[in-house]
SEKERO-317567 format. One line per field, with one value per residue: residue number from 1; residue in one letter; chain; x, y, z of N, C-alpha, C, O, CB in turn. Coordinates in nm, 3 decimals, always signed. Glycine has a CB too. Example, Ala and Ser with C-alpha at 12.3 -4.5 7.8 and 13.67 -1.06 7.14 Angstrom:
# residues 2
num 1, 2
residu A, S
chaine A, A
neast +1.319, +1.285
nnorth -0.569, -0.225
nup +0.780, +0.708
caeast +1.230, +1.367
canorth -0.450, -0.106
caup +0.780, +0.714
ceast +1.320, +1.290
cnorth -0.330, +0.003
cup +0.780, +0.787
oeast +1.424, +1.341
onorth -0.332, +0.114
oup +0.846, +0.804
cbeast +1.131, +1.408
cbnorth -0.447, -0.060
cbup +0.905, +0.572
END
This chain:
# residues 113
num 1, 2, 3, 4, 5, 6, 7, 8, 9, 10, 11, 12, 13, 14, 15, 16, 17, 18, 19, 20, 21, 22, 23, 24, 25, 26, 27, 28, 29, 30, 31, 32, 33, 34, 35, 36, 37, 38, 39, 40, 41, 42, 43, 44, 45, 46, 47, 48, 49, 50, 51, 52, 53, 54, 55, 56, 57, 58, 59, 60, 61, 62, 63, 64, 65, 66, 67, 68, 69, 70, 71, 72, 73, 74, 75, 76, 77, 78, 79, 80, 81, 82, 83, 84, 85, 86, 87, 88, 89, 90, 91, 92, 93, 94, 95, 96, 97, 98, 99, 100, 101, 102, 103, 104, 105, 106, 107, 108, 109, 110, 111, 112, 113
residu X, X, X, X, X, X, X, X, X, X, X, X, X, X, X, X, X, X, X, X, X, X, X, X, X, X, X, X, X, X, X, X, X, X, X, X, X, X, X, X, X, X, X, X, X, X, X, X, X, X, X, X, X, X, X, X, X, X, X, X, X, X, X, X, X, X, X, X, X, X, X, X, X, X, X, X, X, X, X, X, X, X, X, X, X, X, X, X, X, X, X, X, X, X, X, X, X, X, X, X, X, X, X, X, X, X, X, X, X, X, X, X, X
chaine A, A, A, A, A, A, A, A, A, A, A, A, A, A, A, A, A, A, A, A, A, A, A, A, A, A, A, A, A, A, A, A, A, A, A, A, A, A, A, A, A, A, A, A, A, A, A, A, A, A, A, A, A, A, A, A, A, A, A, A, A, A, A, A, A, A, A, A, A, A, A, A, A, A, A, A, A, A, A, A, A, A, A, A, A, A, A, A, A, A, A, A, A, A, A, A, A, A, A, A, A, A, A, A, A, A, A, A, A, A, A, A, A
neast +17.847, +17.889, +18.026, +17.832, +17.691, +17.845, +17.876, +17.637, +17.593, +17.780, +17.693, +17.469, +17.528, +17.682, +17.499, +17.331, +17.496, +17.525, +17.233, +17.235, +17.426, +17.313, +17.042, +17.007, +17.030, +16.809, +16.636, +16.740, +16.721, +16.799, +17.054, +17.375, +17.426, +17.695, +17.821, +17.657, +17.729, +17.997, +17.972, +17.843, +17.994, +18.208, +18.054, +18.003, +18.259, +18.274, +18.077, +18.192, +18.388, +18.277, +18.128, +18.318, +18.480, +18.252, +18.168, +18.418, +18.453, +18.217, +18.197, +18.340, +18.141, +17.905, +17.782, +17.852, +17.584, +17.406, +17.530, +17.476, +17.201, +17.123, +17.217, +17.072, +16.810, +16.877, +16.908, +16.669, +16.511, +16.629, +16.616, +16.335, +16.260, +16.410, +16.287, +16.052, +16.084, +16.276, +16.253, +15.992, +15.785, +15.487, +15.457, +15.326, +15.103, +15.164, +15.428, +15.495, +15.398, +15.577, +15.801, +15.758, +15.748, +16.030, +16.116, +16.055, +16.229, +16.468, +16.399, +16.443, +16.684, +16.851, +16.747, +16.853, +16.906
nnorth +9.095, +8.871, +8.955, +9.083, +8.877, +8.663, +8.755, +8.714, +8.445, +8.320, +8.440, +8.299, +8.030, +8.070, +8.154, +7.900, +7.709, +7.869, +7.872, +7.603, +7.585, +7.763, +7.684, +7.398, +7.233, +7.218, +7.003, +6.824, +6.780, +6.620, +6.575, +6.643, +6.995, +7.088, +6.939, +7.021, +7.282, +7.272, +7.126, +7.313, +7.531, +7.414, +7.388, +7.629, +7.754, +7.687, +7.839, +8.121, +8.077, +8.119, +8.345, +8.563, +8.593, +8.653, +8.928, +9.053, +9.040, +9.136, +9.403, +9.515, +9.607, +9.649, +9.875, +9.879, +9.872, +9.780, +9.518, +9.416, +9.434, +9.274, +9.021, +8.979, +8.933, +8.720, +8.542, +8.555, +8.398, +8.161, +8.073, +8.063, +7.840, +7.663, +7.630, +7.524, +7.295, +7.152, +7.190, +7.143, +7.340, +7.564, +7.797, +8.135, +8.363, +8.605, +8.601, +8.625, +8.892, +9.065, +9.002, +9.128, +9.387, +9.405, +9.373, +9.625, +9.772, +9.695, +9.804, +10.080, +10.111, +10.031, +10.174, +10.480, +10.774
nup +6.031, +6.188, +6.411, +6.554, +6.627, +6.742, +7.044, +7.151, +7.099, +7.255, +7.505, +7.544, +7.567, +7.781, +7.967, +7.996, +8.113, +8.388, +8.462, +8.518, +8.682, +8.912, +8.952, +8.894, +9.081, +9.225, +9.185, +9.303, +9.615, +9.816, +9.793, +9.980, +10.104, +10.069, +9.875, +9.682, +9.613, +9.559, +9.324, +9.190, +9.167, +9.018, +8.771, +8.727, +8.645, +8.358, +8.283, +8.345, +8.133, +7.913, +7.928, +7.985, +7.759, +7.600, +7.677, +7.636, +7.361, +7.294, +7.379, +7.197, +6.999, +7.118, +7.389, +7.724, +7.883, +7.683, +7.659, +7.899, +7.890, +7.682, +7.786, +8.010, +7.896, +7.744, +7.980, +8.108, +7.926, +7.855, +8.162, +8.148, +7.963, +8.096, +8.364, +8.291, +8.137, +8.265, +8.535, +8.567, +8.622, +8.610, +8.348, +8.354, +8.313, +8.384, +8.386, +8.119, +8.095, +8.253, +8.110, +7.879, +7.938, +8.013, +7.748, +7.658, +7.790, +7.644, +7.419, +7.477, +7.572, +7.349, +7.151, +6.909, +7.026
caeast +17.727, +17.936, +18.071, +17.723, +17.630, +17.902, +17.873, +17.485, +17.586, +17.865, +17.632, +17.363, +17.602, +17.714, +17.341, +17.309, +17.597, +17.485, +17.114, +17.248, +17.484, +17.249, +16.909, +17.001, +17.047, +16.692, +16.573, +16.819, +16.720, +16.846, +17.197, +17.426, +17.459, +17.847, +17.834, +17.590, +17.808, +18.116, +17.922, +17.781, +18.109, +18.259, +17.965, +18.001, +18.385, +18.234, +17.988, +18.300, +18.479, +18.186, +18.093, +18.406, +18.486, +18.137, +18.181, +18.543, +18.429, +18.066, +18.218, +18.374, +18.027, +17.798, +17.829, +17.840, +17.460, +17.380, +17.551, +17.402, +17.065, +17.137, +17.252, +16.947, +16.697, +16.915, +16.910, +16.507, +16.483, +16.700, +16.554, +16.184, +16.275, +16.497, +16.195, +15.937, +16.121, +16.394, +16.204, +15.860, +15.692, +15.421, +15.488, +15.230, +15.059, +15.239, +15.576, +15.501, +15.374, +15.687, +15.891, +15.697, +15.794, +16.178, +16.135, +16.022, +16.341, +16.585, +16.405, +16.461, +16.849, +16.908, +16.726, +16.928, +16.801
canorth +9.053, +8.765, +9.008, +9.094, +8.732, +8.601, +8.763, +8.673, +8.301, +8.302, +8.479, +8.204, +7.926, +8.096, +8.138, +7.760, +7.670, +7.966, +7.861, +7.483, +7.594, +7.819, +7.606, +7.256, +7.130, +7.211, +6.881, +6.702, +6.868, +6.572, +6.615, +6.750, +7.115, +7.110, +6.890, +7.111, +7.417, +7.232, +7.090, +7.435, +7.606, +7.349, +7.423, +7.792, +7.750, +7.670, +7.946, +8.199, +8.045, +8.175, +8.485, +8.667, +8.623, +8.703, +9.049, +9.110, +9.047, +9.217, +9.508, +9.597, +9.610, +9.676, +9.940, +9.794, +9.869, +9.707, +9.408, +9.364, +9.415, +9.121, +8.919, +8.959, +8.879, +8.584, +8.480, +8.508, +8.297, +8.022, +8.031, +8.029, +7.700, +7.560, +7.593, +7.452, +7.171, +7.099, +7.181, +7.106, +7.437, +7.621, +7.907, +8.198, +8.466, +8.710, +8.621, +8.678, +9.049, +9.105, +8.993, +9.218, +9.523, +9.389, +9.401, +9.781, +9.846, +9.683, +9.929, +10.224, +10.093, +9.998, +10.304, +10.584, +10.910
caup +6.097, +6.283, +6.533, +6.659, +6.677, +6.837, +7.190, +7.199, +7.107, +7.378, +7.623, +7.549, +7.627, +7.925, +8.058, +7.990, +8.218, +8.484, +8.496, +8.601, +8.844, +9.017, +8.991, +8.857, +9.213, +9.295, +9.150, +9.403, +9.741, +9.922, +9.794, +10.048, +10.031, +10.038, +9.768, +9.542, +9.600, +9.476, +9.173, +9.094, +9.130, +8.895, +8.660, +8.710, +8.558, +8.223, +8.261, +8.290, +8.015, +7.784, +7.960, +7.975, +7.615, +7.527, +7.724, +7.581, +7.215, +7.261, +7.408, +7.060, +6.895, +7.221, +7.522, +7.858, +7.910, +7.596, +7.684, +7.997, +7.865, +7.617, +7.894, +8.093, +7.820, +7.752, +8.106, +8.122, +7.810, +7.907, +8.242, +8.137, +7.930, +8.204, +8.455, +8.213, +8.104, +8.361, +8.668, +8.550, +8.658, +8.523, +8.294, +8.386, +8.224, +8.459, +8.366, +8.011, +8.103, +8.308, +7.990, +7.796, +8.009, +7.981, +7.599, +7.635, +7.856, +7.538, +7.313, +7.515, +7.572, +7.198, +7.039, +6.917, +7.059
ceast +17.786, +17.970, +17.970, +17.668, +17.706, +17.906, +17.764, +17.508, +17.670, +17.770, +17.513, +17.425, +17.645, +17.558, +17.302, +17.381, +17.544, +17.337, +17.129, +17.321, +17.404, +17.093, +16.886, +16.996, +16.881, +16.596, +16.639, +16.819, +16.781, +16.991, +17.232, +17.458, +17.595, +17.867, +17.783, +17.669, +17.964, +18.049, +17.887, +17.917, +18.178, +18.188, +17.979, +18.142, +18.363, +18.156, +18.089, +18.383, +18.408, +18.163, +18.206, +18.442, +18.378, +18.139, +18.305, +18.518, +18.309, +18.103, +18.290, +18.253, +17.917, +17.877, +17.800, +17.674, +17.383, +17.378, +17.482, +17.250, +17.039, +17.140, +17.116, +16.836, +16.744, +16.881, +16.736, +16.471, +16.516, +16.652, +16.418, +16.213, +16.312, +16.344, +16.083, +15.962, +16.200, +16.313, +16.050, +15.775, +15.637, +15.464, +15.369, +15.212, +15.152, +15.361, +15.580, +15.472, +15.508, +15.784, +15.863, +15.760, +15.977, +16.217, +16.129, +16.175, +16.484, +16.545, +16.459, +16.656, +16.895, +16.877, +16.808, +16.857, +16.882
cnorth +8.942, +8.828, +9.069, +8.961, +8.677, +8.634, +8.711, +8.493, +8.257, +8.328, +8.339, +8.083, +7.935, +8.095, +7.999, +7.703, +7.765, +7.890, +7.712, +7.469, +7.648, +7.722, +7.471, +7.169, +7.136, +7.084, +6.772, +6.766, +6.764, +6.539, +6.687, +6.876, +7.143, +7.043, +6.961, +7.225, +7.379, +7.189, +7.212, +7.520, +7.530, +7.386, +7.585, +7.825, +7.770, +7.794, +8.083, +8.207, +8.118, +8.339, +8.580, +8.700, +8.684, +8.873, +9.108, +9.140, +9.161, +9.356, +9.611, +9.656, +9.687, +9.742, +9.845, +9.753, +9.773, +9.562, +9.330, +9.349, +9.244, +9.008, +8.867, +8.907, +8.737, +8.495, +8.455, +8.415, +8.175, +7.981, +7.977, +7.881, +7.592, +7.516, +7.513, +7.325, +7.080, +7.044, +7.144, +7.221, +7.510, +7.758, +7.999, +8.321, +8.593, +8.750, +8.675, +8.852, +9.112, +9.139, +9.109, +9.359, +9.514, +9.419, +9.562, +9.854, +9.791, +9.763, +10.055, +10.227, +10.103, +10.133, +10.434, +10.679, +11.018
cup +6.215, +6.404, +6.624, +6.693, +6.772, +6.984, +7.234, +7.207, +7.247, +7.511, +7.661, +7.607, +7.792, +8.036, +8.092, +8.121, +8.344, +8.552, +8.568, +8.690, +8.937, +9.041, +8.964, +8.990, +9.280, +9.254, +9.230, +9.549, +9.853, +9.912, +9.922, +10.022, +9.980, +9.911, +9.618, +9.531, +9.533, +9.336, +9.104, +9.064, +9.015, +8.766, +8.592, +8.634, +8.442, +8.167, +8.245, +8.169, +7.891, +7.804, +7.953, +7.838, +7.536, +7.556, +7.621, +7.456, +7.195, +7.281, +7.288, +6.979, +6.997, +7.332, +7.636, +7.891, +7.814, +7.609, +7.788, +7.972, +7.781, +7.692, +7.961, +8.006, +7.772, +7.872, +8.117, +8.018, +7.858, +8.030, +8.226, +8.060, +8.042, +8.315, +8.447, +8.216, +8.176, +8.509, +8.682, +8.614, +8.561, +8.466, +8.289, +8.325, +8.263, +8.418, +8.226, +8.004, +8.147, +8.192, +7.897, +7.836, +7.984, +7.823, +7.586, +7.678, +7.722, +7.438, +7.335, +7.542, +7.462, +7.138, +7.035, +6.913, +6.977
oeast +17.728, +17.947, +17.994, +17.599, +17.657, +17.939, +17.765, +17.457, +17.628, +17.770, +17.483, +17.367, +17.643, +17.535, +17.248, +17.319, +17.508, +17.331, +17.055, +17.315, +17.406, +17.051, +16.780, +16.961, +16.845, +16.482, +16.605, +16.928, +16.812, +17.050, +17.158, +17.520, +17.618, +17.941, +17.831, +17.674, +18.028, +18.100, +17.896, +17.941, +18.204, +18.252, +17.972, +18.141, +18.419, +18.161, +18.073, +18.434, +18.467, +18.175, +18.176, +18.439, +18.395, +18.114, +18.283, +18.549, +18.306, +18.048, +18.295, +18.272, +17.850, +17.987, +17.727, +17.638, +17.303, +17.281, +17.440, +17.184, +16.972, +17.073, +17.069, +16.763, +16.662, +16.831, +16.688, +16.375, +16.434, +16.633, +16.383, +16.171, +16.265, +16.306, +16.025, +15.892, +16.199, +16.306, +15.996, +15.675, +15.692, +15.512, +15.285, +15.310, +15.205, +15.407, +15.660, +15.520, +15.550, +15.836, +15.955, +15.818, +16.040, +16.320, +16.200, +16.226, +16.589, +16.631, +16.509, +16.731, +16.988, +16.963, +16.832, +16.764, +16.842
onorth +8.933, +8.766, +9.104, +8.947, +8.641, +8.541, +8.660, +8.423, +8.175, +8.250, +8.296, +8.034, +7.853, +8.044, +7.974, +7.659, +7.681, +7.858, +7.688, +7.380, +7.596, +7.703, +7.416, +7.051, +7.064, +7.079, +6.654, +6.804, +6.807, +6.484, +6.770, +6.893, +7.205, +7.103, +6.962, +7.270, +7.459, +7.239, +7.224, +7.569, +7.596, +7.413, +7.636, +7.924, +7.868, +7.840, +8.152, +8.306, +8.165, +8.429, +8.691, +8.816, +8.750, +8.946, +9.196, +9.252, +9.249, +9.438, +9.733, +9.748, +9.780, +9.705, +9.747, +9.639, +9.692, +9.489, +9.214, +9.262, +9.145, +8.908, +8.753, +8.825, +8.645, +8.384, +8.342, +8.344, +8.092, +7.860, +7.870, +7.790, +7.481, +7.401, +7.452, +7.243, +6.957, +6.936, +7.120, +7.176, +7.534, +7.835, +7.953, +8.383, +8.666, +8.864, +8.766, +8.923, +9.209, +9.248, +9.174, +9.429, +9.610, +9.473, +9.618, +9.952, +9.856, +9.803, +10.129, +10.323, +10.183, +10.199, +10.494, +10.697, +11.134
oup +6.323, +6.508, +6.739, +6.794, +6.878, +7.057, +7.345, +7.295, +7.329, +7.606, +7.773, +7.704, +7.884, +8.146, +8.200, +8.218, +8.427, +8.671, +8.664, +8.774, +9.049, +9.154, +8.994, +8.994, +9.373, +9.299, +9.228, +9.593, +9.964, +10.005, +9.974, +9.917, +9.876, +9.833, +9.504, +9.416, +9.466, +9.235, +8.981, +8.954, +8.914, +8.664, +8.479, +8.561, +8.392, +8.053, +8.144, +8.116, +7.794, +7.721, +7.907, +7.797, +7.434, +7.460, +7.538, +7.417, +7.109, +7.208, +7.285, +6.900, +6.953, +7.372, +7.626, +7.918, +7.861, +7.586, +7.778, +8.028, +7.810, +7.667, +7.964, +8.063, +7.762, +7.857, +8.132, +8.049, +7.899, +8.039, +8.275, +8.132, +8.068, +8.337, +8.536, +8.275, +8.161, +8.567, +8.790, +8.669, +8.453, +8.550, +8.213, +8.284, +8.179, +8.409, +8.202, +7.916, +8.083, +8.170, +7.847, +7.753, +7.940, +7.783, +7.502, +7.626, +7.720, +7.359, +7.250, +7.530, +7.449, +7.081, +7.140, +6.834, +6.973
cbeast +17.614, +18.054, +18.167, +17.606, +17.617, +18.004, +17.884, +17.337, +17.652, +17.997, +17.556, +17.298, +17.724, +17.798, +17.202, +17.368, +17.770, +17.461, +17.014, +17.271, +17.606, +17.230, +16.803, +17.128, +17.192, +16.625, +16.580, +17.005, +16.553, +16.772, +17.230, +17.504, +17.428, +17.951, +17.782, +17.424, +17.824, +18.208, +17.790, +17.646, +18.202, +18.251, +17.817, +17.992, +18.455, +18.151, +17.875, +18.370, +18.495, +18.018, +18.035, +18.517, +18.509, +17.990, +18.211, +18.659, +18.383, +17.924, +18.283, +18.449, +17.973, +17.717, +17.756, +17.908, +17.414, +17.446, +17.657, +17.426, +17.017, +17.253, +17.351, +16.901, +16.657, +17.046, +16.991, +16.398, +16.561, +16.854, +16.563, +16.077, +16.375, +16.668, +16.159, +15.917, +16.170, +16.520, +16.233, +15.832, +15.738, +15.310, +15.544, +15.230, +14.893, +15.259, +15.667, +15.414, +15.250, +15.734, +15.870, +15.539, +15.738, +16.222, +16.012, +15.871, +16.363, +16.618, +16.284, +16.344, +16.907, +16.828, +16.588, +17.015, +16.784
cbnorth +8.984, +8.684, +9.100, +9.183, +8.623, +8.595, +8.887, +8.734, +8.234, +8.412, +8.644, +8.178, +7.917, +8.261, +8.193, +7.698, +7.704, +8.129, +7.882, +7.393, +7.677, +7.988, +7.661, +7.217, +7.201, +7.342, +6.854, +6.663, +6.928, +6.470, +6.704, +6.722, +7.217, +7.050, +6.780, +7.170, +7.495, +7.103, +6.993, +7.545, +7.628, +7.202, +7.400, +7.880, +7.641, +7.544, +7.954, +8.190, +7.874, +8.090, +8.494, +8.640, +8.514, +8.621, +9.044, +9.028, +8.890, +9.176, +9.486, +9.498, +9.436, +9.541, +10.083, +9.894, +10.001, +9.740, +9.411, +9.440, +9.560, +9.102, +8.988, +9.092, +8.978, +8.584, +8.587, +8.634, +8.320, +8.031, +8.105, +8.159, +7.696, +7.677, +7.680, +7.489, +7.182, +7.245, +7.311, +6.966, +7.516, +7.624, +7.882, +8.206, +8.494, +8.676, +8.482, +8.596, +9.091, +9.006, +8.857, +9.208, +9.522, +9.235, +9.324, +9.842, +9.776, +9.541, +9.965, +10.264, +9.972, +9.859, +10.361, +10.593, +10.964
cbup +5.978, +6.234, +6.506, +6.611, +6.569, +6.800, +7.242, +7.056, +6.964, +7.372, +7.592, +7.411, +7.542, +7.923, +7.967, +7.849, +8.167, +8.400, +8.373, +8.549, +8.863, +8.977, +8.933, +8.766, +9.351, +9.274, +8.999, +9.351, +9.783, +9.956, +9.674, +10.084, +10.107, +10.151, +9.799, +9.555, +9.769, +9.550, +9.168, +9.182, +9.252, +8.911, +8.722, +8.876, +8.557, +8.212, +8.390, +8.358, +7.989, +7.777, +8.094, +8.048, +7.554, +7.585, +7.890, +7.588, +7.155, +7.371, +7.522, +6.956, +6.829, +7.273, +7.552, +7.994, +7.908, +7.518, +7.696, +8.104, +7.762, +7.548, +8.011, +8.163, +7.695, +7.738, +8.235, +8.108, +7.679, +7.927, +8.310, +8.036, +7.828, +8.318, +8.492, +8.072, +8.010, +8.398, +8.734, +8.613, +8.741, +8.572, +8.175, +8.500, +8.241, +8.581, +8.385, +7.939, +8.214, +8.403, +7.913, +7.810, +8.212, +8.019, +7.503, +7.751, +8.063, +7.480, +7.275, +7.687, +7.619, +7.107, +7.054, +6.839, +7.253
END
């Protein structure tokens, strides 16, 4: 069971760093762009420190398409919380509908045919 959970935990941590690297600066629009780029690169370093092992370990139990699908679902979940709680943006009904379609994709990718 641990071998299935470990990549998911690592991908979640990675996505938290990635979300802050990519979108955290949106609350600091007065900061010079070059400074934001350097800070984002610094945060992205830690993202890769979790992403690479997650994929390396995860590829032992999931195939590449499954790993990518897991990563995308985690990204959307992390980003949803980030946009609502950090950026103070509203979560809309159509986002939920889109996520439901993504969950259908998860079903088709993980289903043993």
